[in-house]
GUVEX-604484 format. One record per residue: residue in three letters; x, y, z of N, C-alpha, C in turn. Coordinates in steps of 0.2 Angstrom, whole numbers, padded with zeros to 4 digits, always signed. Layout:
BEGIN
alaXYZXYZXYZ
...
! end
This chain:
BEGIN
met+0004-0006+0000-0001+0001-0001+0006+0007-0001
thr+0012+0006+0004+0017+0012+0002+0017+0017-0003
asp+0021+0009-0008+0021+0009-0013+0019+0010-0019
glu+0011+0011-0020+0007+0013-0020+0003+0020-0020
leu+0006+0022-0017+0006+0030-0014+0011+0035-0012
asn+0017+0028-0015+0021+0033-0018+0024+0033-0025
thr+0020+0032-0029+0020+0029-0038+0015+0034-0039
val+0011+0040-0037+0007+0046-0041+0011+0045-0047
ser+0009+0044-0051+0011+0051-0058+0007+0055-0059
glu+0012+0058-0064+0006+0066-0068+0001+0063-0072
asp+0000+0058-0076-0006+0055-0079-0011+0056-0075
asp-0008+0052-0067-0014+0050-0064-0016+0057-0060
leu-0011+0062-0059-0014+0069-0055-0019+0071-0065
asn-0018+0072-0069-0021+0073-0075-0027+0071-0074
ala-0026+0063-0075-0034+0061-0076-0037+0061-0069
tyr-0037+0064-0062-0038+0063-0058-0041+0071-0058
val-0040+0075-0059-0043+0084-0062-0046+0080-0070
asp-0048+0077-0073-0052+0074-0078-0058+0071-0074
gly-0058+0069-0070-0064+0064-0067-0062+0058-0070
phe-0054+0055-0073-0055+0049-0077-0053+0044-0072
leu-0054+0045-0067-0050+0037-0063-0055+0033-0059
ser-0054+0027-0058-0063+0025-0051-0059+0027-0047
glu-0067+0025-0045-0064+0027-0035-0060+0023-0033
ala-0059+0020-0033-0050+0016-0028-0045+0021-0031
asp-0045+0023-0037-0038+0026-0040-0041+0032-0035
arg-0044+0036-0037-0047+0042-0033-0043+0044-0027
ala-0046+0039-0023-0048+0037-0016-0037+0036-0014
arg-0035+0033-0016-0026+0032-0021-0023+0042-0021
val-0026+0042-0026-0020+0049-0027-0023+0055-0022
glu-0032+0056-0020-0033+0059-0016-0028+0058-0008
gln-0026+0052-0007-0023+0049+0001-0015+0054-0001
trp-0015+0055-0007-0008+0055-0009-0006+0059-0010
leu-0010+0065-0010-0011+0071-0011-0010+0076-0007
glu-0013+0072+0001-0016+0073+0007-0007+0073+0012
arg+0000+0069+0007+0006+0072+0008+0009+0075+0006
asn+0008+0077+0003+0012+0078-0005+0007+0089-0005
pro+0006+0093+0001+0002+0099+0001+0005+0103-0009
ala+0009+0102-0010+0012+0108-0013+0010+0106-0021
arg+0010+0099-0020+0004+0094-0029-0001+0098-0025
ala-0004+0095-0023-0012+0096-0021-0013+0106-0024
glu-0009+0109-0021-0009+0116-0024-0013+0117-0032
asp-0004+0111-0035-0006+0113-0041-0014+0109-0044
val-0012+0104-0041-0022+0100-0043-0027+0104-0043
arg-0028+0109-0038-0033+0115-0037-0033+0120-0040
gln-0028+0121-0045-0025+0127-0049-0027+0124-0057
trp-0027+0120-0056-0030+0114-0064-0037+0114-0061
gln-0040+0110-0058-0046+0108-0056-0049+0117-0058
ala-0046+0122-0054-0051+0129-0055-0048+0132-0066
gln-0041+0132-0069-0045+0133-0074-0048+0130-0079
ala-0048+0125-0075-0052+0120-0082-0062+0123-0081
ala-0061+0123-0077-0069+0126-0073-0070+0130-0078
glu-0064+0138-0079-0068+0144-0081-0064+0143-0089
leu-0061+0136-0092-0060+0138-0097-0065+0132-0100
arg-0069+0127-0095-0077+0124-0096-0083+0134-0099
ala-0080+0135-0094-0087+0140-0091-0085+0147-0097
met-0080+0147-0098-0078+0151-0105-0081+0150-0110
phe-0082+0143-0112-0082+0139-0119-0088+0138-0118
ser-0091+0137-0114-0099+0132-0114-0105+0134-0121
pro-0104+0143-0118-0109+0144-0124-0109+0141-0131
tyr-0103+0142-0133-0100+0140-0141-0099+0129-0139
ala-0100+0126-0136-0101+0119-0135-0104+0120-0138
arg-0107+0110-0142-0108+0107-0145-0106+0100-0147
ser-0111+0096-0145-0111+0090-0146-0115+0087-0150
asp-0111+0082-0153-0117+0078-0160-0115+0070-0159
glu-0121+0065-0157-0123+0060-0155-0117+0053-0159
arg-0114+0057-0164-0109+0054-0168-0102+0056-0165
asp-0102+0057-0162-0093+0060-0158-0093+0055-0153
arg-0096+0051-0148-0093+0046-0146-0091+0038-0151
ala-0095+0038-0158-0094+0031-0162-0086+0033-0165
leu-0085+0042-0166-0080+0042-0171-0072+0041-0166
leu-0075+0044-0159-0067+0044-0153-0066+0035-0152
ser-0075+0030-0152-0074+0025-0150-0069+0020-0158
ala-0068+0021-0163-0067+0020-0168-0057+0021-0168
thr-0058+0027-0167-0049+0031-0167-0048+0024-0162
asn-0051+0025-0155-0049+0022-0149-0045+0014-0152
val-0050+0012-0155-0048+0002-0159-0044+0005-0161
ser-0043+0006-0165-0041+0006-0171-0030+0007-0168
glu-0031+0013-0163-0024+0014-0161-0022+0008-0157
val-0028+0005-0150-0024+0003-0145-0033-0004-0146
ala-0029-0010-0145-0029-0017-0146-0037-0017-0141
thr-0036-0016-0134-0036-0014-0128-0045-0010-0127
ser-0048-0014-0128-0056-0005-0128-0056-0002-0123
gly-0053-0010-0117-0058-0004-0109-0049+0000-0107
asp-0043-0001-0110-0036+0007-0107-0041+0011-0106
arg-0038+0012-0097-0040+0021-0096-0037+0023-0099
trp-0031+0021-0102-0026+0026-0105-0027+0030-0113
thr-0031+0024-0117-0034+0026-0121-0041+0031-0121
glu-0045+0030-0117-0049+0031-0115-0050+0038-0112
arg-0045+0039-0109-0041+0046-0106-0039+0052-0112
leu-0037+0049-0117-0034+0053-0124-0038+0053-0126
gly-0044+0049-0128-0049+0050-0134-0053+0059-0131
ser-0053+0057-0125-0056+0062-0122-0052+0070-0123
arg-0048+0068-0123-0043+0076-0119-0039+0078-0128
ile-0042+0073-0131-0043+0076-0142-0047+0080-0142
ala-0052+0076-0141-0060+0080-0139-0059+0086-0139
ala-0059+0088-0132-0059+0093-0127-0053+0098-0130
gly-0048+0098-0133-0043+0101-0137-0044+0103-0144
leu-0049+0098-0146-0053+0100-0154-0059+0106-0151
leu-0063+0104-0145-0066+0107-0144-0064+0114-0143
leu-0060+0116-0140-0057+0119-0136-0055+0124-0142
phe-0052+0124-0146-0048+0124-0150-0052+0130-0157
ala-0059+0121-0160-0063+0124-0161-0068+0129-0160
ala-0067+0130-0151-0072+0137-0146-0069+0141-0149
gly-0062+0141-0147-0058+0151-0149-0054+0151-0158
ala-0058+0146-0162-0057+0151-0169-0064+0153-0169
leu-0071+0149-0168-0074+0153-0173-0075+0161-0166
thr-0074+0158-0163-0075+0166-0158-0069+0172-0161
gly-0066+0172-0160-0060+0175-0165-0061+0175-0172
leu-0062+0173-0177-0061+0176-0184-0069+0174-0186
tyr-0074+0170-0182-0079+0169-0186-0085+0176-0185
ala-0084+0175-0181-0090+0177-0173-0096+0184-0175
pro-0092+0189-0179-0096+0195-0183-0098+0191-0188
his-0096+0185-0192-0103+0183-0198-0108+0179-0193
ile-0106+0176-0188-0111+0170-0186-0113+0169-0182
leu-0110+0172-0177-0117+0174-0172-0121+0181-0172
thr-0115+0184-0179-0126+0188-0173-0131+0187-0178
pro-0131+0184-0184-0137+0182-0185-0141+0179-0179
gln-0138+0174-0175-0138+0169-0171-0139+0173-0163
arg-0141+0179-0166-0139+0182-0157-0148+0179-0151
ser-0153+0177-0153-0156+0176-0148-0155+0168-0145
glu-0151+0165-0150-0149+0158-0151-0143+0161-0142
gln-0136+0164-0146-0132+0165-0140-0137+0164-0134
val-0139+0172-0133-0144+0173-0128-0146+0171-0123
ala-0150+0166-0128-0153+0157-0121-0144+0155-0121
gln-0140+0154-0123-0135+0149-0121-0135+0151-0114
val-0130+0158-0116-0128+0162-0109-0132+0159-0106
thr-0141+0162-0107-0146+0159-0102-0145+0153-0098
glu-0145+0148-0102-0143+0141-0097-0138+0141-0097
ser-0129+0146-0099-0125+0141-0096-0123+0144-0090
leu-0127+0148-0085-0128+0153-0079-0127+0148-0074
pro-0130+0144-0074-0130+0141-0070-0124+0133-0068
arg-0123+0131-0073-0117+0127-0074-0113+0131-0072
gln-0110+0139-0074-0103+0140-0072-0106+0141-0063
ala-0109+0144-0062-0114+0146-0054-0113+0142-0051
gln-0111+0134-0053-0111+0129-0048-0102+0126-0047
ser-0099+0127-0055-0095+0127-0055-0088+0128-0050
ala-0093+0136-0052-0088+0142-0047-0088+0139-0036
phe-0096+0139-0037-0097+0137-0031-0092+0130-0028
leu-0094+0127-0029-0088+0119-0030-0078+0121-0031
ile-0080+0125-0035-0071+0126-0032-0069+0132-0027
tyr-0074+0136-0027-0073+0139-0022-0074+0138-0013
ala-0081+0139-0012-0083+0136-0004-0081+0130-0001
ser-0077+0128-0005-0073+0122-0002-0065+0124+0000
glu-0062+0130-0003-0059+0133+0000-0056+0133+0006
val-0051+0138+0011-0049+0138+0015-0046+0144+0016
arg-0043+0143+0014-0038+0150+0012-0037+0155+0007
his-0040+0150+0002-0039+0156-0003-0047+0156-0008
ala-0055+0156-0002-0058+0156-0006-0061+0162-0010
val-0059+0168-0006-0060+0175-0010-0055+0178-0011
glu-0054+0185-0014-0046+0190-0016-0049+0194-0011
val-0054+0196-0010-0051+0201-0004-0058+0201+0002
gly-0060+0200+0006-0064+0199+0013-0068+0203+0015
pro-0069+0204+0022-0075+0208+0020-0075+0212+0022
asp-0068+0217+0026-0065+0222+0027-0064+0228+0023
gln-0063+0224+0017-0065+0231+0013-0071+0229+0006
gln-0075+0229+0010-0080+0229+0005-0083+0236+0001
thr-0083+0239+0002-0084+0246-0001-0078+0246-0008
his-0070+0245-0007-0066+0244-0010-0068+0238-0016
leu-0072+0230-0013-0074+0224-0015-0080+0227-0023
ala-0084+0231-0019-0089+0232-0024-0088+0238-0028
asn-0084+0243-0027-0083+0246-0033-0076+0244-0038
trp-0072+0242-0037-0067+0235-0041-0073+0232-0043
leu-0077+0224-0043-0080+0224-0048-0085+0226-0051
gly-0085+0232-0049-0093+0237-0052-0086+0236-0057
lys-0085+0240-0056-0078+0245-0064-0077+0239-0066
arg-0077+0232-0066-0073+0229-0070-0081+0225-0073
leu-0087+0225-0072-0092+0224-0073-0094+0230-0077
asp-0092+0232-0075-0096+0241-0077-0103+0239-0077
his-0105+0241-0071-0112+0241-0067-0110+0244-0060
pro-0116+0248-0058-0114+0247-0050-0117+0241-0045
leu-0114+0240-0041-0116+0235-0038-0118+0239-0030
asn-0121+0233-0025-0122+0232-0018-0119+0225-0018
ile-0117+0226-0010-0112+0220-0011-0122+0218-0006
pro-0126+0213-0006-0131+0208-0002-0127+0210+0006
asp-0131+0211+0012-0129+0209+0018-0137+0201+0019
leu-0134+0196+0020-0139+0193+0023-0139+0192+0029
ser-0139+0194+0033-0138+0192+0040-0142+0192+0041
ser-0151+0194+0040-0154+0194+0041-0159+0184+0042
leu-0155+0181+0038-0154+0173+0037-0148+0169+0039
gly-0146+0174+0042-0138+0169+0046-0132+0170+0040
phe-0132+0172+0037-0128+0171+0034-0121+0179+0032
ser-0114+0179+0034-0112+0187+0034-0107+0183+0027
leu-0104+0190+0026-0099+0188+0020-0091+0187+0019
val-0092+0180+0016-0084+0181+0020-0079+0186+0013
gly-0082+0189+0006-0079+0194+0004-0079+0188-0005
gly-0073+0189-0008-0079+0190-0018-0071+0189-0020
arg-0073+0189-0025-0065+0189-0031-0069+0189-0038
leu-0066+0192-0042-0066+0190-0049-0064+0184-0055
leu-0071+0183-0055-0067+0176-0061-0074+0178-0068
pro-0071+0174-0073-0073+0174-0080-0082+0169-0080
val-0086+0177-0085-0095+0173-0085-0096+0173-0090
asn-0093+0168-0096-0099+0168-0099-0090+0173-0106
gly-0086+0171-0104-0079+0174-0107-0080+0183-0106
lys-0082+0185-0102-0081+0189-0099-0079+0191-0090
ala-0079+0198-0089-0078+0197-0081-0083+0198-0075
gly-0083+0191-0072-0090+0191-0066-0086+0194-0061
ala-0093+0193-0056-0089+0191-0049-0093+0188-0046
leu-0091+0185-0041-0094+0181-0037-0091+0183-0028
phe-0097+0185-0023-0097+0182-0019-0098+0178-0013
met-0096+0176-0008-0097+0170-0005-0099+0175+0004
tyr-0104+0171+0006-0108+0170+0014-0108+0165+0015
glu-0109+0163+0021-0105+0159+0028-0107+0160+0032
asp-0113+0153+0035-0116+0155+0041-0113+0152+0049
ala-0115+0152+0053-0111+0149+0060-0108+0141+0060
ser-0113+0137+0056-0109+0131+0054-0105+0129+0051
gly-0103+0134+0045-0098+0136+0041-0098+0133+0033
gln-0108+0135+0034-0110+0130+0027-0111+0137+0024
arg-0106+0136+0019-0105+0141+0013-0112+0143+0008
leu-0112+0147+0002-0117+0150-0002-0113+0154-0004
thr-0113+0156-0013-0110+0160-0018-0115+0165-0019
val-0113+0169-0023-0118+0174-0028-0113+0175-0033
leu-0116+0171-0039-0112+0175-0044-0115+0181-0050
leu-0111+0185-0053-0114+0189-0058-0112+0190-0063
gly-0116+0191-0070-0111+0193-0074-0114+0195-0079
arg-0111+0196-0085-0114+0201-0091-0121+0196-0094
asn-0124+0202-0096-0130+0198-0099-0131+0202-0105
pro-0129+0199-0112-0125+0201-0118-0132+0207-0123
asp-0139+0202-0120-0143+0208-0124-0147+0212-0120
asn-0147+0214-0115-0152+0214-0109-0159+0213-0108
arg-0157+0206-0110-0166+0204-0111-0169+0199-0102
glu-0175+0201-0100-0175+0198-0093-0179+0190-0095
thr-0177+0189-0088-0181+0180-0086-0182+0179-0079
ser-0186+0177-0078-0191+0175-0071-0184+0172-0067
phe-0185+0171-0061-0182+0166-0057-0185+0158-0059
arg-0177+0153-0059-0177+0147-0058-0172+0147-0057
ile-0175+0136-0056-0171+0134-0052-0167+0129-0058
asp-0160+0126-0054-0157+0121-0059-0153+0118-0052
ser-0152+0114-0053-0150+0106-0046-0145+0101-0052
ser-0139+0098-0046-0133+0098-0047-0130+0094-0042
gly-0129+0085-0044-0128+0083-0040-0127+0086-0032
gly-0135+0087-0029-0137+0089-0021-0133+0100-0023
val-0132+0103-0027-0131+0110-0027-0138+0110-0030
glu-0139+0117-0028-0143+0120-0030-0143+0129-0031
thr-0145+0129-0037-0147+0137-0038-0152+0142-0042
phe-0152+0145-0039-0158+0151-0042-0156+0154-0045
tyr-0156+0155-0052-0154+0161-0055-0159+0165-0061
trp-0155+0171-0062-0161+0176-0066-0159+0180-0071
ile-0160+0183-0073-0157+0190-0079-0162+0194-0078
asp-0159+0202-0075-0161+0208-0076-0155+0211-0075
gly-0159+0214-0082-0158+0220-0088-0149+0216-0088
pro-0144+0223-0091-0140+0221-0093-0132+0217-0088
ile-0138+0211-0083-0134+0207-0077-0135+0201-0076
gly-0135+0195-0074-0137+0189-0073-0135+0185-0068
tyr-0136+0184-0062-0138+0181-0057-0138+0173-0052
ala-0135+0173-0051-0133+0166-0049-0131+0164-0044
val-0135+0163-0039-0136+0161-0029-0137+0153-0031
thr-0131+0151-0027-0126+0143-0025-0127+0141-0019
gly-0129+0133-0016-0127+0132-0013-0128+0123-0014
glu-0129+0121-0007-0128+0116-0006-0132+0115+0005
val-0137+0120+0004-0143+0121+0004-0150+0120+0006
pro-0153+0120+0011-0162+0118+0007-0165+0121+0001
arg-0168+0121-0005-0171+0127-0007-0175+0131-0004
ala-0178+0130+0001-0185+0136+0004-0177+0138+0005
leu-0172+0138+0013-0170+0143+0012-0165+0147+0006
leu-0164+0144-0001-0159+0146-0005-0165+0151-0010
gln-0170+0149-0009-0176+0156-0013-0177+0158-0008
lys-0176+0160-0002-0173+0165+0002-0168+0172-0001
val-0164+0171+0003-0158+0174+0001-0158+0173-0008
ala-0161+0170-0012-0160+0177-0021-0167+0181-0017
asp-0171+0179-0017-0177+0183-0015-0173+0191-0014
glu-0168+0189-0006-0164+0194-0002-0160+0197-0006
cys-0156+0194-0012-0151+0195-0017-0153+0201-0020
tyr-0159+0198-0024-0163+0202-0028-0168+0209-0026
arg-0169+0211-0022-0171+0215-0017-0167+0220-0017
gln-0161+0217-0013-0154+0223-0015-0151+0225-0018
phe-0148+0219-0023-0149+0222-0030-0150+0229-0033
glu-0158+0229-0032-0163+0232-0035-0160+0241-0034
lys-0158+0239-0026-0158+0247-0023-0152+0249-0030
pro-0151+0258-0027-0146+0260-0028-0140+0261-0026
ala-0134+0258-0030-0126+0255-0027-0127+0261-0023
ala-0121+0259-0018-0120+0267-0012-0112+0270-0015
ser-0112+0277-0015-0106+0279-0021-0099+0278-0018
! end
């Protein structure tokens, strides 16, 4: 067992980040990371980068039922053993690499010609990607102890002004103390490829939730919507130039109250 814990390779770490390890291998890697805090920090950064890339390009992602068949055919021709974990991982990375490359090319070269006629579709994609990005940000940052936020609660004025300038929209930081949550702080992060904001809150038991804000490209409004994924709940809505998402692993009724309170306070004129 000791030998196994001492033989975690770079490929193992990449597979861990990509989510391609079995439960047993995942547990082995996590034990190894506990013994190697420097590499654990590397892994956390890789996970954050992967989530940011997925969030940035998710509005342009497209899947096709033939993709899996094409990857399977490629894997079989390259490696005789179809169950080989390395083949599966390689195929998935090739697909992910091609997706990101194609998304970058389409965004940089063809966006003026392709995206403009399909503006309404793009806006719909942005709306539907908002909860995914909010959930990814929650899962990455809410579990952090030392680096959960960039600016702490003692600098709320600076935090609101800084993030408001990056979003080009005046911001209030909601006060959720009436619901038992205090501000942990906030950070800048990408939302739909543009500057976004994340505020984090915590209750007396240490339970955390996040409030994410991102630009809305078409100023189209939506009513409150709910999205659930793996026990993580998100209430989200779009109001004028900004989309909002409140995310946490708390009862839905409580999260609804938080979303209502955030909506009410975001409606107030921002403090100068």
